[in-house]
C-alpha positions as CSV (number, residue, x, y, z in Angstrom):
1,M,87.0,-79.4,-88.1
2,Q,83.9,-81.5,-88.2
3,L,83.5,-81.0,-84.4
4,E,83.5,-77.2,-84.8
5,Q,81.0,-77.4,-87.6
6,Q,78.7,-79.6,-85.1
7,L,79.4,-77.1,-82.4
8,E,78.2,-74.2,-84.6
9,E,75.2,-76.0,-86.0
10,E,74.3,-76.8,-82.4
11,K,74.5,-73.2,-81.4
12,R,72.4,-72.1,-84.6
13,V,69.8,-74.5,-83.6
14,R,69.6,-73.5,-80.0
15,R,69.6,-69.7,-81.1
16,Q,66.7,-70.7,-83.3
17,R,64.8,-72.4,-80.4
18,L,65.5,-69.4,-78.1
19,Q,64.2,-67.0,-80.7
20,D,61.1,-69.1,-81.3
21,T,60.6,-69.5,-77.6
22,E,60.8,-65.7,-77.0
23,L,58.3,-65.1,-80.0
24,E,56.0,-67.6,-78.3
25,N,56.4,-65.9,-75.1
26,T,55.8,-62.5,-76.6
27,R,52.7,-63.9,-78.2
28,L,51.3,-65.4,-75.0
29,E,51.9,-62.4,-72.9
30,K,49.9,-60.3,-75.6
31,D,47.1,-62.8,-75.4
32,L,47.3,-62.7,-71.6
33,S,47.0,-58.9,-71.7
34,Q,44.0,-59.2,-74.0
35,L,42.4,-61.7,-71.9
36,R,42.8,-59.5,-68.8
37,A,41.2,-56.8,-70.6
38,E,38.2,-58.7,-71.7
39,M,38.1,-60.2,-68.1
40,E,37.9,-56.6,-66.7
41,V,35.1,-55.8,-69.0
42,V,33.2,-58.8,-68.3
43,M,33.7,-58.2,-64.5
44,K,32.4,-54.7,-64.8
45,E,29.3,-56.1,-66.7
46,L,28.7,-58.7,-64.1
47,Q,28.8,-55.9,-61.3
48,V,26.2,-54.0,-63.2
49,M,24.0,-57.0,-63.6
50,T,24.5,-57.9,-60.0
51,D,23.6,-54.3,-58.8
52,D,20.6,-54.4,-61.1
53,K,19.5,-57.8,-59.8
54,L,19.9,-56.6,-56.1
55,S,17.7,-53.4,-57.0
56,V,15.1,-55.6,-58.6
57,E,14.9,-57.9,-55.7
58,R,14.7,-55.1,-53.2
59,E,11.8,-53.7,-55.3
60,I,10.1,-57.2,-55.5
61,D,10.5,-57.4,-51.6
62,V,8.7,-53.9,-51.3
63,Y,6.0,-55.0,-53.5
64,R,5.7,-58.3,-51.5
65,Q,5.4,-56.5,-48.3
66,L,2.7,-54.3,-49.9
67,L,0.8,-57.2,-51.0
68,D,1.3,-58.9,-47.6
69,E,-0.2,-56.0,-45.9
70,N,-3.4,-56.4,-48.0
71,Q,-3.5,-60.1,-48.1
72,P,-6.7,-61.6,-46.7
73,A,-6.7,-62.9,-43.1
74,Q,-6.5,-66.6,-42.6
75,T,-10.1,-68.1,-41.9
76,T,-11.3,-71.4,-41.3
77,G,-14.2,-73.2,-42.7
78,D,-16.4,-71.4,-45.1
79,V,-15.9,-68.0,-43.5
80,P,-14.6,-65.9,-46.6
81,P,-11.3,-64.2,-46.1
82,A,-11.4,-60.6,-44.8
83,Y,-9.5,-57.6,-46.3
84,F,-8.6,-54.9,-43.8
85,V,-9.1,-51.5,-45.2
86,P,-7.8,-48.5,-43.3
87,T,-10.1,-45.8,-42.2
88,Y,-9.8,-42.1,-41.4
89,C,-10.7,-40.1,-38.3
90,T,-13.8,-38.0,-38.7
91,P,-14.8,-34.8,-37.0
92,I,-17.6,-36.7,-35.3
93,G,-15.3,-39.2,-33.6
94,Y,-12.8,-41.8,-34.1
95,M,-13.6,-44.5,-36.5
96,P,-12.4,-48.0,-36.0
97,K,-8.8,-48.3,-37.2
98,F,-9.8,-50.9,-39.7
99,I,-13.2,-51.6,-41.4
100,L,-13.4,-55.3,-42.0
101,F,-14.7,-56.2,-45.6
102,Y,-15.0,-59.7,-46.8
103,H,-14.3,-60.9,-50.3
104,I,-15.9,-64.0,-51.6
105,S,-13.8,-65.8,-54.0
106,P,-14.9,-68.8,-56.2
107,K,-14.1,-72.1,-55.0
108,Y,-11.9,-74.3,-57.2
């Protein structure tokens, strides 16, 4: 009789452990599902931010190219840097493609 009671007690303990394990498993699956949803939101935000970053970098590159086109020519010595300003054709004749202007910047 005592062996049967021990067996029943062991079965009850194992059923309780199984039930606890199943509850824990259900809770973990719910948490995992929630984390996946949060991760999806974060990934979408990251994609938007990455797209925005690339767009800004492209815009910066365009501005750099525009600035580089208008940068002074490299000179040596005390000759001031030159800026090229595009000119236009006139009815009288063709003007030089660029007129050279000098900009004197303060020395530091």
